[in-house]
C-alpha positions in Angstrom: 3.4 -38.9 -4.2 1.3 -39.5 -7.6 -1.8 -41.1 -5.8 -1.4 -37.5 -2.6 -1.8 -35.4 -6.3 -4.5 -37.5 -7.5 -6.1 -37.2 -4.2 -5.3 -33.7 -3.6 -6.7 -32.6 -7.2 -9.9 -34.4 -7.1 -10.7 -33.4 -3.0 -11.8 -30.0 -3.0 -11.5 -27.5 -0.1 -15.0 -27.6 2.0 -16.5 -25.3 4.3 -16.3 -25.9 8.1 -19.8 -28.0 8.7 -19.4 -27.1 12.7 -22.6 -25.5 13.6 -20.4 -22.4 15.9 -17.3 -22.6 12.9 -20.4 -21.8 10.2 -18.8 -18.4 8.2 -20.3 -15.6 6.4 -18.5 -14.4 3.7 -20.8 -12.9 1.9 -19.9 -9.3 2.7 -16.3 -9.4 3.1 -16.4 -10.8 -0.4 -18.6 -8.4 -2.1 -16.0 -5.5 -0.4 -12.6 -7.6 -2.0 -14.2 -7.7 -5.2 -15.0 -3.8 -5.6 -11.3 -3.1 -4.2 -9.3 -5.5 -6.2 -10.8 -4.4 -9.5 -10.7 -0.9 -8.7 -6.9 -1.9 -8.3 -6.8 -3.6 -11.3 -7.9 -0.5 -13.7 -6.2 1.5 -11.6 -2.8 -0.8 -12.5 -4.0 0.0 -16.6 -4.6 3.6 -16.0 -1.1 3.9 -14.3 0.4 1.8 -17.4 -1.1 4.3 -19.5 -0.2 7.4 -17.6 3.9 6.3 -17.2 3.9 5.5 -20.4 2.7 9.2 -21.6 4.8 10.8 -19.0 8.0 9.0 -20.6 7.2 10.4 -24.4 6.5 13.7 -22.8 9.2 13.9 -20.9 12.5 12.5 -23.7 10.4 14.8 -26.5 10.8 17.8 -24.5 13.9 17.5 -23.0 15.4 16.4 -26.2 12.6 18.8 -28.5 11.3 16.0 -30.7 14.9 14.7 -31.4 15.7 11.7 -29.2 19.1 10.7 -29.6 19.2 7.0 -30.7 21.9 5.7 -28.0 20.0 8.1 -24.9 16.5 6.0 -26.2 18.2 2.5 -27.5 18.2 1.4 -23.6 14.5 2.1 -23.1 13.5 0.4 -26.1 15.0 -2.9 -25.7 13.9 -3.4 -22.1 10.6 -1.2 -21.9 8.0 -3.8 -21.3 10.4 -4.2 -17.6 10.7 -0.6 -17.5 7.2 -0.6 -16.8 6.8 -3.4 -14.7 9.8 -2.4 -12.3 7.6 1.2 -12.4 4.3 -0.7 -11.1 5.8 -2.8 -9.0 7.3 0.0 -6.8 3.6 1.5 -6.6 2.4 -1.8 -5.7 4.7 -2.6 -2.9 4.4 0.7 -1.3 1.3 0.5 -1.0 -0.7 2.1 -4.2 -3.0 -0.3 -4.3 -4.5 -1.1 -1.5 -7.7 -0.3 0.2 -6.6 3.4 2.6 -5.1 4.2 -1.4 -8.7 4.5 -2.6 -9.5 6.3 1.0 -7.0 9.1 2.4 -5.8 11.3 -0.1 -2.6 12.8 2.1 -1.4 9.2 2.5 -1.9 8.6 -1.2 -0.1 11.2 -3.0 2.6 10.6 0.5 3.6 7.1 -1.4 3.0 8.3 -4.6 5.4 11.0 -4.0 7.7 8.1 -2.3 7.3 6.1 -4.8 8.2 8.0 -7.5 11.5 8.9 -5.6 12.8 5.4 -5.1 12.0 4.0 -8.4 13.7 7.3 -10.2 16.8 5.7 -8.0 16.2 2.5 -9.1 16.2 3.3 -12.7 19.1 5.4 -12.6 21.2 2.6 -11.2 20.1 -0.1 -12.5 20.3 2.0 -16.1 23.6 3.0 -15.5 24.8 -0.9 -14.0 23.7 -2.4 -17.3 25.5 -0.1 -19.0 28.9 -0.8 -17.3 28.0 -4.2 -17.6 28.0 -4.7 -21.0 31.0 -1.7 -21.4 28.8 -0.3 -23.8 29.4 3.1 -25.5 25.7 2.4 -27.3 23.2 3.3 -24.5 23.7 7.2 -22.6 21.1 7.7 -19.5 20.2 11.5 -18.9 19.6 12.0 -15.4 17.8 15.5 -15.5 15.2 13.3 -18.5 14.3 10.7 -15.1 14.0 13.7 -12.7 11.1 15.7 -15.6 10.1 11.7 -15.6 9.0 11.3 -12.3 8.0 15.0 -11.9 5.2 14.2 -14.7 4.2 10.8 -13.1 3.6 12.6 -10.5 1.4 15.2 -11.6 -0.4 12.3 -13.9 -0.6 9.6 -11.9 -2.0 11.8 -8.6 -4.5 13.8 -10.1 -6.6 10.4 -12.0 -5.7 9.0 -8.3 -7.4 12.5 -6.1 -10.0 11.3 -9.4 -11.1 8.3 -8.7 -10.6 9.2 -4.8 -13.5 11.4 -5.3 -15.4 9.3 -7.5 -15.2 6.0 -4.9 -15.8 8.0 -1.9 -19.3 10.6 -4.2 -20.5 7.1 -5.3 -20.0 5.2 -2.1 -18.4 2.5 -4.1 -16.7 0.9 -1.3 -18.4 2.0 1.3 -18.6 -0.9 4.8 -21.4 -1.4 6.8 -21.2 -0.8 10.7 -22.9 -2.1 13.4 -22.3 -0.5 16.9 -23.0 -2.4 20.0 -23.9 -0.4 23.0 -25.5 3.6 23.2 -22.9 4.8 25.5 -21.8 8.8 25.5 -18.8 7.9 23.4 -20.4 5.5 20.9 -23.5 8.9 20.8 -19.8 10.7 19.7 -19.4 8.4 17.2 -22.8 8.2 15.6 -23.1 12.4 15.2 -19.3 12.7 14.1 -20.0 9.9 11.6 -23.0 11.9 10.0 -21.3 15.0 9.5 -18.7 13.6 7.6 -19.8 13.2 4.0 -18.6 10.2 1.9 -17.5 8.3 4.9 -16.5 5.1 3.6 -18.2 3.7 6.7 -22.4 4.2 7.1 -24.1 2.9 10.6 -26.8 0.8 9.6 -28.3 0.6 13.1 -27.3 0.0 17.0 -27.5 -2.8 19.7 -28.3 -1.8 23.2 -29.8 -3.3 26.0 -31.9 -0.7 27.5 -31.7 1.9 24.2 -34.3 1.5 21.9 -35.4 4.0 20.1 -34.1 6.0 16.9 -30.5 8.0 18.0 -29.7 10.7 15.1 -31.2 8.6 12.1 -29.6 5.6 13.2 -31.9 3.1 14.1 -32.4 0.3 17.2 -32.4 -2.8 15.5 -32.4 -5.1 18.6 -30.5 -6.3 22.1 -27.0 -7.6 21.9 -27.5 -10.9 21.9 -29.2 -10.1 18.7 -25.6 -9.1 17.1 -25.4 -12.6 14.8 -28.9 -12.4 13.2 -28.4 -8.5 12.6 -24.9 -9.4 10.8 -26.3 -11.5 8.5 -29.8 -9.7 8.0 -28.4 -6.5 7.1 -25.1 -8.0 5.3 -22.6 -6.0 7.9 -19.2 -5.3 7.3 -17.5 -4.1 10.5 -19.0 -4.2 14.2 -17.9 -1.6 16.9 -18.8 -3.1 20.8 -19.0 0.3 23.3 -19.9 -1.9 26.3 -18.2 -3.2 29.1 -15.9 -5.8 29.1 -18.0 -8.5 30.5 -20.5 -8.2 27.7 -17.9 -7.1 25.0 -16.2 -11.1 25.9 -20.2 -12.2 25.2 -20.7 -10.9 22.4 -17.3 -11.5 20.4 -18.2 -15.9 21.3 -21.2 -14.6 18.9 -19.7 -13.5 16.4 -15.7 -15.1 16.8 -16.1 -16.9 12.8 -17.7 -14.2 10.7 -14.9 -12.1 9.2 -15.8 -9.0 9.8 -13.6 -6.6 11.5 -14.6 -6.1 15.0 -13.5 -2.8 16.8 -13.8 -2.2 20.9 -13.2 0.7 22.6 -10.6 0.2 24.7 -11.7 0.1 29.0 -9.2 1.3 31.4 -6.4 -0.4 31.6 -6.4 -1.9 27.8 -5.1 1.4 27.4 -1.7 0.8 28.4 -0.5 -2.7 27.5 -1.0 -4.5 24.7 -0.1 -3.9 20.4 -3.7 -3.6 19.3 -4.2 -1.8 15.7 -6.0 1.6 16.7 -8.6 3.1 14.1 -10.3 6.7 15.5 -13.7 7.8 14.1 -14.1 12.0 15.4 -11.5 11.3 17.8 -12.4 7.8 19.4 -9.7 5.4 19.8 -10.8 1.9 19.1 -8.5 -1.4 18.7 -9.4 -3.6 16.2 -9.0 -6.6 17.5 -9.1 -9.3 14.8 -7.7 -7.5 11.9 -4.3 -9.1 10.9 -2.6 -5.9 8.4 -1.4 -7.2 5.6 -1.3 -5.9 2.2 -1.7 -7.3 -1.2 2.0 -6.9 -2.3 2.9 -8.6 1.3 0.1 -11.6 0.4 1.6 -12.0 -3.3 5.3 -11.6 -2.5 4.4 -14.4 0.6 2.8 -16.5 -1.9 5.8 -16.4 -4.2 8.2 -17.4 -1.6 5.6 -20.3 -0.7 6.1 -22.0 -4.2 9.7 -21.6 -5.2 10.7 -22.8 -1.1 7.3 -25.7 -1.6 8.7 -27.0 -4.7 12.6 -26.8 -4.2 11.8 -28.4 -0.8 9.7 -31.8 -1.8 12.1 -32.5 -5.1 15.5 -32.4 -1.9 13.2 -34.5 -0.3 11.5 -37.3 -2.2 14.1 -39.8 -1.7 13.9 -39.5 1.6 10.3 -40.2 0.7 11.0 -42.9 -1.4 13.0 -45.0 1.2 10.3 -43.8 3.8 8.0 -45.7 1.9 10.1 -49.0 1.3 10.9 -49.1 5.2 7.2 -48.9 6.2 6.0 -51.6 3.5 8.6 -53.5 5.1 8.4 -53.4 8.5 5.2 -51.4 9.5 2.5 -51.7 7.2 0.5 -49.5 5.8 0.9 -46.4 3.5 3.6 -43.9 4.9 1.6 -41.3 4.0 -0.7 -40.6 7.3 -3.8 -37.5 6.4 -6.0 -35.5 8.9 -8.5 -32.4 8.5 -7.7 -29.0 9.7 -8.9 -25.7 9.7 -7.8 -23.3 7.2 -7.8 -19.8 6.4 -11.4 -18.3 7.2 -12.4 -21.5 8.8 -12.1 -23.9 5.8 -11.3 -27.8 6.0 -8.3 -28.7 4.1 -7.0 -32.4 4.2 -3.0 -31.9 5.8 -0.5 -34.8 4.6 2.2 -35.9 7.1 4.3 -39.2 7.3 2.5 -41.5 9.2 4.3 -41.9 12.8 1.9 -43.8 14.9 0.4 -47.4 14.6 -2.2 -47.9 11.8 -5.8 -46.8 13.3 -4.5 -45.0 16.4 -7.0 -43.2 16.8 -9.6 -45.7 16.8 -9.7 -46.7 20.3 -8.4 -43.3 21.5 -10.9 -40.5 19.2 -9.2 -37.2 18.1 -6.6 -36.5 20.9 -3.2 -34.7 21.4 -1.0 -37.3 21.6 2.4 -36.4 24.5 5.5 -37.8 25.6 4.7 -41.3 26.5 2.2 -42.1 23.9 2.4 -46.0 23.1 0.7 -45.4 19.7 3.5 -44.1 18.6 6.2 -46.5 16.5 10.2 -46.7 16.8 11.2 -45.0 13.6 7.9 -42.0 14.6 9.6 -40.8 17.4 12.8 -39.8 15.4 10.4 -38.4 13.1 9.1 -36.8 15.0 12.1 -35.0 17.1 13.2 -34.1 13.7 10.2 -32.6 12.7 11.0 -34.9 9.4 7.6 -36.3 9.6 6.1 -32.8 8.7 8.3 -32.0 5.8 5.1 -33.3 3.4 3.3 -30.2 4.6 5.1 -28.7 1.7 3.1 -29.8 -0.4 0.4 -28.2 1.3 1.9 -25.2 0.8 2.3 -26.0 -2.8 -1.3 -26.2 -3.2 -2.2 -22.9 -0.9 -3.9 -24.4 2.1 -0.8 -23.3 4.2 2.1 -21.0 4.2 5.6 -21.4 5.4 4.7 -19.6 8.3 1.6 -18.8 10.2 0.1 -20.7 13.1 -0.1 -24.6 13.4 -3.5 -25.7 11.8 -5.5 -27.2 14.2 -7.9 -29.9 14.2 -12.1 -29.3 14.2 -12.6 -31.2 17.4 -9.9 -29.5 18.9 -10.5 -26.2 17.5 -14.6 -26.1 18.8 -12.8 -27.1 22.1 -10.6 -24.0 22.3 -13.4 -21.5 20.6 -15.5 -22.1 23.9 -12.6 -21.5 26.2 -11.6 -18.1 24.1 -13.8 -16.2 21.8 -10.4 -14.6 20.5 -9.0 -18.2 19.2 -10.5 -17.9 16.2 -8.8 -14.9 15.2 -5.9 -16.8 14.2 -7.7 -18.5 11.1 -8.1 -14.8 9.4 -4.7 -15.7 8.0 -3.5 -18.8 6.2 -1.6 -21.7 9.0 2.4 -22.5 8.2 4.9 -25.1 8.5 6.5 -23.0 11.3 5.7 -20.1 13.2 6.5 -17.9 16.2 4.5 -21.0 18.9 7.3 -23.3 17.1 10.3 -22.3 17.6 9.7 -20.0 21.2 6.5 -23.0 23.1 6.1 -26.5 23.2 4.1 -28.9 21.5 2.6 -29.4 24.9 2.0 -25.9 26.3 -1.2 -24.6 26.8 -3.3 -23.5 24.2 -3.1 -20.1 25.9 0.2 -20.3 25.6 0.2 -20.7 21.7 -2.4 -18.9 21.3 -0.8 -15.7 22.5 2.2 -16.6 20.2 -0.6 -16.7 17.0 -2.0 -13.5 17.5 1.6 -12.0 18.2 2.4 -13.3 14.7 -1.2 -12.4 13.0 -1.3 -9.0 14.2 2.8 -8.2 13.9 2.9 -10.3 9.9 5.6 -9.2 8.1 8.3 -10.1 5.2 11.0 -8.9 7.7 9.1 -11.3 10.5 8.5 -14.3 8.5 12.2 -14.6 7.2 13.0 -14.3 10.8 10.7 -17.0 12.0 12.6 -19.6 8.9 16.0 -18.6 9.9 15.6 -19.7 13.2 13.7 -22.4 12.5 16.2 -24.9 11.9 18.4 -23.2 15.3 15.2 -24.3 17.0 14.9 -27.9 15.6 18.3 -28.8 15.7 18.4 -27.5 19.5 15.6 -29.7 20.2 17.1 -33.1 18.9 20.2 -32.3 21.8 16.6 -31.4 24.1 17.7 -27.6 24.8 14.8 -26.2 22.7 14.8 -22.8 24.8 17.4 -21.8 26.8 18.3 -19.1 24.4 
């Protein structure tokens, strides 16, 4: 295990070198950095305002003569009180992108957060008093209600001011490119031009036939110039209004870029599948490559990954030591097998597994997928694969942050390139961290067609949530156990 740690620390994650999978991060990173900086400033100001609201509520209610028993509990746990307040705001989306754009949603979410925090605050304070069986503490429901009301006014006014400044100064401006100057595209351009302080700025459009300025929006070339235009103008968002056949060709050219891609739905697309819908001027647009996940979900998911992977590695260490001895005696070579895989953002990382094949198995065959009658697999390897014990070492990748417990399975660069050529939507699975387990693992098969696996992966990407992750983790042992008995997918 020490050998793995040493090599992993010295091995830096690098950008994938396959030409068709190279990625441009500049524009998206610039936007995210601004968003995170604004969120950090918001947290600092929110802490200050919560403290002011606390001071005003107590002194107003008790006329600047606060009894010791009413303030003692807060004095003792004031730091936890502040963290608790900010955490509730965080979980309910007050630091997400939409909280700095849509006033009504921000005020609604803030009201919701303060109601939830008030109820929880009273419950927690009452529980502490009851559990400690102490009469030195006392909590006032009216003071909690008054605090929440003052917080709503102070934080609400600050957030409205923040939204006004961000919108007026175009701080979170996203650069948009339109492909296809259809009637809908013209309506979209006109609507966006009429909206002052919009988060969206249409840089220009691409079209096969039109080649003149439309409503102050310049013509930037044909649809097949999309890649160069994105790089030149650092585009954040592409809206495809053209027909389906041309759309697919465009997607193949931009499927490896971390930008938002929206399409105008055609015919039956309006009534099938699940998409995230954006709208501009009443025009529905399907967002096809963005996982709608919040910052709170990302942090919570990462904390759980660290906790479970650390415990899992500790529990697995005796088995790993035993396997190391067995391999040295009977099979020769290291028990650890390393292989490059593609992670989030198409970045390469080294995946760790328990070796299940003979040494140098791919020298003759090259990088190919294994199958049920693969003669290269060791006898003990079949057992390890059947029980999935060969994958437990990937908990180390989870701990390092290359992977998550739940997500699409990480693919090999050589195979991913082939899959990208077959289906331009394949790279969407790389917008999130790969996982140790996922929907494709508990519902599909190892030998399933890549299109079937991709369907499961996209299903997860577009429905990511904490509850879905818990459900997948809950069902994973069940499906591993049923697979051992050859009964997988009978439920």
